N, C-alpha and C positions, 0 to 999 in steps of 0.2 A: 842498465840492462845486463851488464856482466854479472852483477850480484844476483839477479833473478835467474839468469841462464845457467850459471855454474855455482850453485850454493855449496857444493861438496868439494871444491878445489882446496888444495893445501894452502896453508897460510903464506908460504913464500911466493906462490903463484899469484895470490891475491895482492900481496905487497908489490910485486912487479907490475901488475896491471894498474893498480892505483897510483904507483909511482910514475909510470909512463903517462897516465892521465894528468897527474899534477904537473909534470914537466911540460907537456903539450899545452895545458891550460895557461901556465906561466908564459910560455913562448908566445901564445896567441895574444895575451894581454899586453906584453911588451911590444909586439909588432903593431897592435892596434894603437897603442899609446904613441909610438913614433909616427905612424900614419896620421893620426889626429893632429899631432904637433906640427907636422910638415904641411898638411893639406887644409887644415881648418884654422888653427890659431895663427899660423904664419902665412896665410893665404896672400899671394901676390909678392911675397918676399923670396926672390930667386936665391938668395944666399942661404935660406933655411934648408934648401934641398941638399946642400953640401954638408950639413951638420950630421954627424953620425948618430948621436944620441945613444940609445941602448941596442942598436942594431948589431954592433960588434959582438955583443953577448948573446942576444936572442937568436940570431940566425946560425952562425957557425958553431958556437960552443954548445948551446942547448940541443941543437940538432945532432951534433956528434955524440953527446952524452946519451940521448934517447936512442940513437941508432946502435951504439955500443951495447946498451942494455938489452935491446930487442934481439940483436944478433947473437949475443951470448945466450940468451934465453932459448932461442930457436936451436942453436947448436947443442945446448943441453938436452932439449926435448928430442932431437934427432938421435943423440947418443943413447938416450933412454930407450927409444923405440928400436934402435939397432941392437 
């Protein structure tokens, strides 16, 4: 939808948009993998809930990276408009 809605955006803006999409997609896949491992393949195993898996990376680190990129982008856009 972004490609269709904003075909004339600059290349760096498109890279930021697609980069954020890739980060969020990766984060979603890692979280789904952990959920599947905990609630499907280890169903009934109480100790499987305590295993961290890739949650240490997918939640705090990828969220911080995506948030940093978005906030810097918005700050740049505000400075351009000001």
